[in-house]
C-alpha positions, 0 to 999 in steps of 0.5 A, spaced: 459 697 616 452 695 615 448 701 616 444 701 622 437 702 623 432 704 629 425 706 629 422 710 635 416 713 636 416 721 637 414 728 635 419 730 629 419 737 631 422 734 638 428 730 635 435 731 636 438 729 630 443 732 625 438 731 620 432 731 619 429 729 613 422 731 611 419 729 604 413 734 600 409 731 594 409 736 588 402 737 588 402 740 595 402 748 596 403 747 604 406 742 607 403 736 611 404 731 616 410 732 619 412 736 615 406 741 618 408 739 624 415 742 623 412 748 620 408 750 626 415 749 630 418 754 626 413 758 625 412 757 618 418 757 614 417 751 610 409 755 608 413 761 606 419 758 602 414 754 598 410 760 597 416 765 594 418 758 590 423 756 593 422 749 594 417 746 589 417 738 592 419 737 585 421 729 585 429 729 586 429 737 589 432 738 595 432 744 601 437 745 607 433 749 612 438 750 618 432 753 623 434 759 626 432 758 633 436 755 637 431 751 641 429 746 635 432 741 636 434 739 630 441 742 626 439 741 620 432 740 615 432 736 610 426 737 604 425 732 599 420 732 593 417 727 592 415 728 585 407 728 583 402 724 588 399 719 583 405 717 582 408 716 588 410 708 590 416 704 593 420 706 587 419 713 588 420 713 596 427 709 594 430 715 591 427 720 595 431 717 601 437 716 596 437 724 595 438 724 602 443 719 603 447 723 598 446 730 602 446 727 608 454 724 605 454 731 602 454 735 609 458 729 612 453 728 616 452 721 620 447 721 623 439 721 619 432 721 621 426 721 617 420 722 618 415 717 614 408 720 616 408 726 610 401 725 610 395 724 613 393 717 615 387 717 612 391 719 605 397 715 605 398 711 599 402 706 603 401 703 609 407 703 615 410 697 613 412 699 605 413 706 607 419 703 612 420 697 608 422 702 601 425 707 606 430 702 609 432 699 601 432 706 598 437 708 604 442 701 605 442 701 597 445 709 597 450 707 603 453 702 600 460 703 597 465 698 594 472 700 598 475 693 600 481 694 594 483 701 596 487 703 601 488 709 606 492 715 604 492 719 597 494 727 596 494 730 603 488 735 600 483 728 601 478 729 606 477 722 609 470 719 606 464 719 611 459 715 611 451 715 613 452 710 619 445 711 622 438 712 620 432 712 625 425 712 622 419 716 625 413 713 627 406 716 630 404 711 634 406 704 638 401 701 632 405 704 627 412 702 629 411 695 629 408 695 623 414 699 620 419 695 624 417 688 620 417 692 614 424 695 616 427 688 618 425 685 609 427 692 607 434 691 611 434 683 608 433 685 601 437 691 600 444 687 603 442 681 599 442 686 593 449 690 596 452 682 596 450 681 588 453 688 588 459 687 591 460 681 588 460 683 581 464 689 583 471 685 584 475 684 579 476 677 575 482 675 579 478 675 585 471 673 583 473 666 580 468 661 580 471 658 586 470 664 589 462 664 587 462 657 590 465 659 596 460 664 597 455 660 596 457 655 600 457 660 606 450 662 604 447 655 604 450 654 612 447 660 613 440 657 610 440 649 611 441 648 604 443 642 600 450 645 596 453 640 590 459 643 586 461 640 580 468 642 578 471 641 570 472 633 571 465 632 574 462 637 569 465 633 563 463 626 566 456 629 568 455 631 560 456 638 561 460 640 555 458 647 553 459 649 560 466 646 558 467 648 552 467 655 554 471 654 560 477 650 555 482 656 554 482 657 561 486 655 566 481 657 572 477 651 574 470 652 573 465 650 577 457 649 576 454 650 582 446 648 586 444 649 591 437 647 594 432 650 599 426 646 602 422 651 605 416 649 601 412 642 603 416 636 602 415 634 595 412 641 591 416 642 585 421 646 586 422 655 583 429 655 579 433 661 578 439 660 574 445 665 573 450 667 568 457 666 572 462 668 567 467 671 571 471 674 567 469 674 558 474 676 553 470 673 548 474 667 547 477 666 539 472 672 537 476 676 541 473 683 545 476 690 543 480 691 549 477 697 550 472 698 556 474 690 556 474 691 563 468 691 564 467 685 562 468 682 570 460 684 570 459 678 566 457 674 572 452 679 574 446 674 573 450 669 578 450 675 583 443 676 583 441 668 584 446 669 590 445 675 593 438 672 592 439 666 596 442 670 601 435 673 602 431 667 602 435 664 608 434 669 612 427 671 609 424 664 610 419 662 605 415 657 604 417 655 598 423 650 595 427 654 591 433 651 587 439 655 585 443 653 579 450 658 577 454 655 571 460 659 572 467 660 568 472 665 565 472 665 558 479 666 555 483 664 549 489 659 548 491 654 545 486 650 547 480 654 547 474 652 544 474 654 536 468 658 531 466 652 527 466 647 533 461 643 534 458 641 541 453 636 544 450 638 550 448 637 556 441 635 553 443 631 547 442 637 542 448 639 537 450 646 537 455 649 532 460 654 535 460 661 530 461 667 535 465 664 542 463 670 544 457 668 545 459 664 550 453 665 556 447 662 552 452 655 551 453 655 559 445 657 561 442 652 555 446 646 560 444 649 567 437 650 564 437 644 561 439 640 568 433 643 572 429 639 569 432 634 574 428 637 578 420 637 576 420 645 577 414 649 577 417 655 574 424 657 572 427 664 570 435 665 568 439 672 569 444 673 564 449 679 561 447 676 555 446 681 549 449 688 547 443 687 542 439 688 548 442 696 549 440 698 543 433 695 544 432 698 549 437 702 554 439 702 560 432 702 563 429 696 562 431 688 563 430 684 557 424 680 557 423 673 553 419 666 556 414 661 553 409 662 558 404 668 558 402 668 565 409 667 569 412 672 564 406 678 565 407 677 573 415 677 573 413 684 569 408 685 574 414 684 580 419 688 577 414 694 576 414 693 584 421 693 585 423 698 581 427 693 576 422 693 570 422 689 564 419 689 557 417 684 553 420 682 546 417 676 542 419 669 541 416 669 535 417 662 531 420 666 525 425 668 528 428 661 529 430 660 522 436 664 524 439 659 529 438 653 524 446 650 522 448 647 517 452 641 520 449 641 527 442 641 530 442 649 531 448 654 531 450 659 538 448 666 534 444 668 530 447 673 527 446 681 528 438 682 526 434 681 532 440 679 537 436 679 543 431 675 541 434 669 537 439 668 544 432 668 547 430 663 542 436 658 543 436 658 550 427 656 549 431 651 545 433 647 552 427 649 557 422 643 554 415 644 557 417 648 563 414 655 565 421 659 563 423 666 563 429 670 560 431 675 563 437 679 558 440 684 564 446 687 559 443 694 559 441 694 566 447 691 571 451 696 571 451 704 570 456 708 568 453 714 571 450 713 577 443 715 580 439 717 587 440 710 590 446 707 586 453 709 585 456 708 578 458 701 577 453 695 578 446 695 580 445 688 583 439 687 578 434 683 578 436 681 585 430 685 589 425 683 583 427 675 584 425 676 592 420 679 590 418 673 586 419 668 590 415 671 596 409 672 591 409 665 590 411 663 597 404 666 598 399 663 593 
């Protein structure tokens, strides 16, 4: 069930709600803004708690207060710490609202009211638009939970799951109400797009097949008035997409190559292109993976899921820019027909590739998609892929590996990642790394060995992008989490959907 969002102009001490949420900076020794108004109504209760050190406002810190005065309309008041003032940005706001949603779930509260006016207007770090956007993103992302395949029942001791159903944002006047309404609308669209990506990545491989991804793409295209083309195995073979066909050789499931075209910009203006790796289940092929945690390989289509989520947002936000989305989708299984180590493939671009490891399959399908993208004469293109385990060793689970052939584009993508909380860190595509993918029998080979594995995978892709400004995002360490954070549960994160959307919106406003 989608989270209901409403905005109202009211005094925080006069709102009747099961849970009133107030924010507080770590730097402040006393409540400010909405917190000060409620503190006054409660006879200085918050001020006393802060003086005693019971609540300091550290990031993620929470404190539930039950108003002693029966005349106070809110049943509970939740103080949420937002950390230091100089660090405050939309990401900190998302996390704070996520913490509030978790507290609401713990208390089995369905309706929550959030006062965003936690500072005097003159000293605010963001206006009503961005405050509402960040708050709604945090709440919608935090409230989402994939329960499609769970049945009712369980043990008799299990209590029914209670999720947040309504979020009310409090504005201080009519002008702020309008600002917040506009921001909340964008926040909802962005968060629902990322939740679509999380939903698709959560589905097991027997449901989220390449055909299923194509069906979702058709639905989004119909909503957004987009042109869509879907190639099956025979069409890809005829087109010369032998990288994708080679990866799909071992599976009975029909592979799909999905091309979506949104025309919101000037007629004939070069589009931006998004490419998402869509391996809906990856066994590694003949170079089979270990059995332990192989079930997580359903997440190997997270790049494709993010592209589909982004196109849903594009359909609803209608940016004034032309956008093309390309998704090569297939399983990577093993059978008597599967591609073998040592096989040589002639790719869509005409280059030949020696397959050293069939588990380095993502770069094969992306290479065909990147080469195909050049027919659109794009202004820029970005691909996203759970490409290498090596990026997890290098950057852990907090940063996306970023590579590319254009410094300005890389800087822009990195800046957008900082704004959206989907942070990237650049890795060098120096010429010295290129020799690692030299082949004795073909133009290149599909893996350069263990040293600099993320970089050599990026170099492989670079061979197929031509002169188009291009960025590659390796999301293998960030596409899903084993440990939850305040606004993201354990499991798929939807990264880099928010980054993609913000980048497109930025480009549209140039």
